[in-house]
BAROVEX-446996 format. One record per residue: x, z, y negated of N, C-alpha, C, O in turn. Coordinates in steps of 0.02 Angstrom, whole numbers. Last residue first. Example, Ala and Ser with C-alpha at 12.3 -4.5 7.8 and 13.67 -1.06 7.14 Angstrom:
// residues 2
nX; nZ; nY; caX; caZ; caY; cX; cZ; cY; oX; oZ; oY
642; 354; 112; 684; 357; 53; 645; 394; -2; 670; 402; -57 .
660; 390; 284; 615; 390; 225; 660; 390; 165; 712; 423; 166 .
This chain:
// residues 166
nX; nZ; nY; caX; caZ; caY; cX; cZ; cY; oX; oZ; oY
-390; 791; -207; -435; 799; -184; -453; 819; -114; -511; 826; -98 .
-296; 800; -367; -315; 849; -300; -362; 818; -276; -398; 803; -323 .
-114; 718; -431; -207; 721; -410; -201; 770; -343; -159; 782; -300 .
30; 714; -441; -21; 769; -468; -121; 760; -431; -167; 798; -417 .
45; 614; -401; 92; 671; -355; 35; 714; -363; 2; 743; -320 .
48; 490; -469; 1; 505; -406; 18; 573; -351; 9; 580; -290 .
146; 516; -579; 63; 526; -589; 6; 524; -511; -51; 547; -502 .
257; 549; -505; 215; 600; -556; 115; 572; -538; 62; 590; -511 .
302; 435; -489; 299; 485; -449; 252; 538; -465; 210; 561; -426 .
199; 285; -571; 259; 330; -555; 236; 391; -498; 181; 397; -472 .
157; 190; -554; 142; 198; -495; 193; 239; -519; 244; 231; -487 .
186; 36; -641; 111; 59; -629; 87; 143; -588; 28; 162; -586 .
294; 6; -742; 288; 53; -700; 250; 69; -699; 236; 114; -738 .
244; -76; -850; 261; -113; -775; 304; -65; -724; 338; -86; -677 .
133; -85; -963; 166; -49; -938; 206; -45; -852; 188; -7; -807 .
74; -177; -993; 106; -160; -1054; 159; -127; -986; 214; -149; -971 .
21; -315; -905; 2; -232; -921; 67; -228; -962; 107; -274; -963 .
9; -448; -862; -25; -444; -920; -6; -374; -946; -14; -367; -1007 .
20; -433; -715; 43; -478; -757; 79; -445; -840; 134; -430; -863 .
-127; -368; -691; -77; -303; -687; 2; -354; -717; 45; -318; -742 .
-200; -442; -739; -220; -401; -781; -152; -350; -766; -129; -309; -806 .
-184; -566; -632; -160; -570; -706; -159; -515; -744; -121; -520; -792 .
-211; -493; -504; -163; -506; -538; -150; -530; -618; -105; -507; -653 .
-367; -452; -539; -319; -387; -534; -243; -427; -539; -205; -398; -579 .
-402; -622; -562; -405; -554; -625; -388; -498; -595; -388; -462; -645 .
-380; -619; -403; -333; -644; -477; -351; -613; -533; -310; -572; -556 .
-469; -539; -400; -397; -538; -331; -355; -565; -378; -301; -540; -393 .
-610; -592; -399; -551; -519; -424; -485; -508; -417; -456; -457; -436 .
-578; -700; -339; -597; -696; -408; -557; -620; -462; -520; -604; -508 .
-618; -661; -207; -565; -706; -219; -542; -708; -317; -486; -720; -340 .
-741; -570; -218; -686; -548; -196; -607; -581; -227; -560; -552; -254 .
-832; -704; -261; -832; -655; -308; -768; -608; -279; -728; -602; -326 .
-783; -776; -155; -795; -788; -212; -787; -725; -244; -732; -698; -250 .
-857; -695; -52; -808; -714; -30; -776; -722; -107; -741; -674; -124 .
-995; -656; -84; -938; -630; -80; -900; -628; -88; -874; -583; -121 .
-1030; -798; -69; -1035; -773; -131; -998; -728; -152; -968; -729; -206 .
-1033; -833; 58; -960; -872; 8; -992; -851; -50; -983; -892; -94 .
-1014; -729; 207; -1076; -744; 125; -1009; -749; 80; -962; -711; 68 .
-1061; -681; 363; -986; -727; 322; -1073; -730; 248; -1134; -732; 246 .
-1064; -513; 365; -1102; -571; 399; -1080; -641; 342; -1090; -636; 282 .
-938; -440; 465; -998; -440; 418; -990; -517; 408; -950; -561; 424 .
-804; -439; 526; -819; -413; 520; -882; -361; 476; -886; -302; 462 .
-782; -573; 491; -733; -534; 494; -764; -465; 486; -748; -433; 436 .
-829; -698; 399; -875; -675; 450; -831; -610; 511; -852; -606; 569 .
-721; -781; 322; -716; -791; 407; -802; -752; 433; -833; -776; 481 .
-783; -733; 200; -777; -800; 220; -763; -812; 315; -794; -846; 354 .
-755; -601; 214; -848; -639; 212; -834; -696; 212; -883; -729; 228 .
-653; -563; 251; -663; -558; 296; -748; -599; 275; -788; -620; 317 .
-588; -652; 121; -572; -647; 169; -604; -638; 226; -600; -684; 266 .
-607; -547; 32; -647; -621; 43; -618; -665; 89; -633; -724; 84 .
-521; -454; 66; -599; -456; 63; -652; -501; 64; -711; -501; 83 .
-418; -480; 44; -436; -469; 94; -517; -437; 121; -548; -412; 169 .
-424; -506; -120; -422; -544; -80; -424; -533; 3; -432; -586; 32 .
-433; -364; -113; -484; -392; -127; -479; -468; -95; -519; -488; -54 .
-302; -321; -84; -364; -292; -38; -436; -355; -97; -492; -360; -72 .
-233; -357; -165; -221; -422; -78; -288; -348; -50; -306; -340; 9 .
-257; -309; -287; -250; -396; -289; -266; -398; -232; -314; -435; -221 .
-305; -153; -326; -274; -170; -280; -269; -234; -244; -274; -234; -182 .
-411; -62; -400; -361; -123; -445; -307; -174; -364; -282; -230; -372 .
-498; 32; -346; -438; 49; -406; -391; -16; -420; -338; -11; -451 .
-572; -78; -303; -609; -38; -350; -548; -25; -383; -534; -53; -436 .
-500; -97; -210; -485; -167; -243; -528; -114; -301; -499; -118; -355 .
-487; 9; -134; -430; 12; -144; -432; -69; -186; -379; -99; -194 .
-615; 16; -69; -593; 74; -116; -558; 64; -164; -568; 85; -221 .
-644; -79; -4; -712; -92; -60; -665; -36; -103; -671; -36; -164 .
-538; -52; 85; -517; -125; 37; -591; -131; -4; -601; -183; -36 .
-621; 60; 149; -521; 39; 145; -513; -5; 76; -485; 14; 24 .
-731; -43; 207; -695; 28; 177; -673; 30; 144; -693; 5; 91 .
-649; -128; 330; -713; -146; 249; -723; -117; 189; -724; -144; 134 .
-612; -28; 381; -559; -92; 347; -586; -99; 293; -570; -88; 235 .
-706; 6; 461; -679; 66; 407; -629; 44; 350; -611; 74; 299 .
-768; -81; 515; -822; -55; 461; -791; -5; 424; -815; 25; 376 .
-673; -130; 614; -679; -214; 532; -726; -125; 497; -706; -115; 440 .
-560; -79; 690; -625; -49; 642; -624; -72; 592; -595; -57; 540 .
-457; -48; 819; -516; -96; 792; -543; -30; 747; -546; 31; 756 .
-399; 96; 881; -474; 46; 874; -479; 11; 823; -507; 36; 774 .
-213; 89; 803; -290; 139; 836; -331; 84; 818; -324; 41; 775 .
-132; 43; 799; -117; 134; 793; -194; 173; 794; -220; 229; 791 .
-184; -88; 748; -150; -37; 728; -143; 24; 748; -152; 66; 704 .
-326; -175; 723; -315; -136; 770; -240; -89; 792; -239; -58; 845 .
-321; -228; 598; -286; -272; 656; -247; -203; 733; -196; -192; 765 .
-423; -132; 510; -424; -208; 557; -407; -233; 587; -442; -271; 620 .
-308; -41; 519; -400; -37; 562; -431; -72; 569; -471; -73; 616 .
-197; -107; 424; -192; -52; 502; -268; -74; 552; -275; -110; 602 .
-289; -134; 333; -256; -179; 379; -225; -161; 461; -227; -183; 518 .
-305; 21; 284; -348; -26; 290; -326; -104; 322; -379; -131; 336 .
-184; 45; 239; -225; 65; 296; -271; 56; 330; -284; 74; 388 .
-141; -52; 157; -110; -63; 216; -171; -12; 281; -189; -26; 338 .
-258; 3; 82; -248; -47; 73; -236; -90; 142; -272; -129; 173 .
-210; 133; -6; -246; 118; 65; -268; 45; 82; -325; 53; 105 .
-67; 86; -45; -75; 123; 39; -165; 114; 65; -187; 97; 121 .
-121; 33; -138; -101; -22; -104; -73; -6; -26; -60; -42; 22 .
-160; 141; -226; -245; 59; -186; -167; 56; -166; -146; 104; -199 .
-190; 296; -187; -96; 242; -211; -155; 153; -198; -175; 131; -144 .
-260; 428; -167; -280; 354; -207; -248; 293; -230; -265; 252; -273 .
-209; 524; -106; -175; 529; -165; -197; 462; -205; -169; 440; -256 .
-211; 461; 33; -245; 526; 8; -249; 538; -61; -301; 566; -78 .
-108; 353; 72; -213; 360; 29; -248; 411; -22; -284; 412; -72 .
-27; 447; 72; -12; 436; 16; -92; 395; -7; -123; 397; -60 .
-68; 477; 205; -65; 526; 176; -65; 478; 92; -117; 484; 59 .
-67; 351; 272; -143; 378; 255; -128; 449; 204; -174; 472; 169 .
60; 308; 257; -12; 265; 230; -83; 291; 208; -126; 276; 168 .
96; 414; 354; 106; 389; 273; 71; 355; 238; 49; 375; 184 .
48; 383; 477; 39; 447; 438; 72; 415; 366; 27; 389; 333 .
68; 237; 500; -31; 254; 482; 11; 317; 458; 17; 309; 398 .
200; 242; 520; 173; 209; 433; 116; 235; 438; 98; 264; 387 .
228; 320; 625; 251; 354; 552; 227; 329; 515; 217; 361; 463 .
173; 248; 715; 153; 306; 720; 185; 329; 615; 155; 346; 564 .
262; 117; 713; 164; 144; 696; 169; 188; 684; 175; 192; 623 .
396; 84; 683; 366; 129; 714; 301; 142; 662; 292; 164; 605 .
524; -15; 707; 467; 4; 683; 440; 46; 700; 462; 60; 755 .
708; 104; 619; 661; 46; 694; 575; 71; 670; 554; 122; 641 .
755; 36; 486; 728; 94; 520; 708; 36; 571; 698; -25; 573 .
769; -55; 395; 806; 12; 381; 825; 42; 424; 879; 71; 429 .
600; -126; 424; 672; -90; 383; 722; -43; 368; 714; 4; 330 .
486; -119; 544; 553; -91; 537; 614; -113; 499; 669; -119; 526 .
348; -114; 458; 402; -178; 465; 471; -179; 512; 505; -230; 518 .
327; 11; 452; 278; -32; 498; 315; -105; 507; 309; -143; 556 .
432; 60; 404; 427; 85; 473; 368; 40; 471; 368; 27; 532 .
394; 14; 277; 476; 19; 302; 480; 34; 352; 538; 30; 372 .
291; 53; 247; 281; -7; 217; 370; -4; 292; 371; -30; 348 .
315; 209; 244; 252; 206; 256; 272; 114; 299; 270; 107; 360 .
390; 206; 124; 425; 226; 175; 386; 190; 256; 413; 161; 303 .
327; 179; 42; 350; 78; 68; 408; 140; 124; 456; 119; 156 .
253; 297; 30; 215; 223; 87; 260; 178; 61; 233; 123; 54 .
309; 388; -5; 276; 385; 54; 233; 338; 84; 197; 335; 134 .
324; 324; -168; 406; 343; -105; 369; 315; -23; 380; 264; 9 .
227; 362; -194; 257; 313; -200; 320; 283; -154; 343; 235; -122 .
242; 508; -207; 163; 458; -170; 202; 389; -159; 202; 367; -101 .
342; 592; -186; 340; 564; -206; 272; 493; -170; 270; 453; -124 .
388; 734; -116; 321; 731; -113; 289; 661; -152; 227; 657; -156 .
506; 746; -55; 512; 766; -116; 412; 777; -129; 386; 829; -149 .
488; 614; 48; 501; 721; 71; 484; 755; 7; 442; 799; 15 .
512; 534; -33; 465; 523; -15; 448; 623; 28; 405; 668; 26 .
644; 506; -74; 618; 556; -118; 548; 549; -102; 512; 556; -151 .
721; 514; 33; 767; 574; -4; 686; 570; -54; 666; 624; -73 .
653; 393; 80; 654; 450; 111; 651; 517; 88; 612; 562; 103 .
737; 300; 3; 672; 306; -6; 613; 363; 21; 558; 376; -2 .
894; 327; 53; 840; 329; -27; 761; 347; -37; 734; 391; -71 .
863; 262; 171; 881; 377; 153; 864; 379; 79; 830; 421; 51 .
831; 135; 137; 791; 190; 193; 795; 264; 161; 755; 305; 139 .
934; 92; 71; 870; 121; 68; 814; 160; 90; 772; 198; 68 .
1046; 113; 193; 1039; 147; 126; 964; 151; 87; 938; 205; 74 .
968; -26; 247; 962; 51; 287; 993; 85; 215; 949; 81; 171 .
951; -145; 182; 900; -94; 201; 900; -19; 203; 864; 26; 182 .
1059; -172; 84; 1062; -141; 110; 995; -86; 125; 982; -30; 104 .
1068; -275; -40; 1031; -302; 16; 1068; -220; 77; 1114; -240; 113 .
1075; -234; -151; 1152; -239; -104; 1132; -238; -49; 1163; -210; -4 .
943; -297; -232; 1034; -298; -275; 1065; -292; -221; 1099; -343; -213 .
864; -216; -163; 851; -288; -156; 906; -319; -200; 907; -380; -196 .
904; -84; -87; 870; -168; -47; 855; -198; -79; 817; -238; -51 .
965; -52; -170; 1001; -52; -107; 958; -96; -59; 973; -130; -10 .
867; -29; -277; 919; -57; -291; 971; -63; -208; 1025; -90; -219 .
781; 42; -220; 765; -24; -258; 830; -68; -269; 836; -129; -269 .
828; 173; -215; 813; 137; -140; 798; 63; -154; 800; 23; -108 .
849; 202; -338; 911; 177; -285; 908; 147; -243; 949; 107; -220 .
712; 228; -343; 749; 162; -409; 797; 160; -360; 791; 108; -328 .
711; 341; -299; 679; 268; -266; 685; 218; -304; 660; 164; -291 .
796; 416; -342; 772; 417; -285; 750; 359; -277; 781; 323; -238 .
691; 438; -495; 770; 396; -503; 799; 386; -407; 832; 333; -404 .
581; 480; -459; 570; 422; -486; 625; 384; -476; 627; 326; -457 .
657; 619; -387; 623; 551; -342; 611; 513; -363; 612; 468; -321 .
795; 687; -429; 723; 632; -467; 705; 598; -432; 727; 541; -431 .
832; 800; -302; 852; 775; -363; 791; 742; -365; 744; 752; -326 .
867; 872; -169; 847; 882; -223; 880; 838; -249; 939; 825; -237 .
883; 845; 13; 911; 831; -52; 860; 821; -114; 818; 776; -115 .
């Protein structure tokens, strides 16, 4: 189905949140993602990962996170790192997880910064380093504060990430 992928994504949100209809939300997200909307591909990956509106399928989730990561979507990069960190769909690879978290953190994802802080605090694939842990925890808080105070609340319109070429 052709149409405005941003509008389709918004409809998915309405069905998911306001109508509590995950199956309909899945369909609208899928329609938007099929037109190349990066944020929809990421959210579709989340839906497959968690089994929301569709059967759980980590293969599809990984593919969708990987696809939207190539367009530099920070949340997708973090989700891909999480799958590597926990051995979901690939052998557990803490070096790859850290690499992805660092990239997503640099792009402003507070979850990536938090997860890096946890890695350094707990020595998960890295040497325990409380200074680095504190740095990443503070970075996470600062990223959240920056997002809260941003004028543009729609930080990921479809066309912002679709036009990137890497």
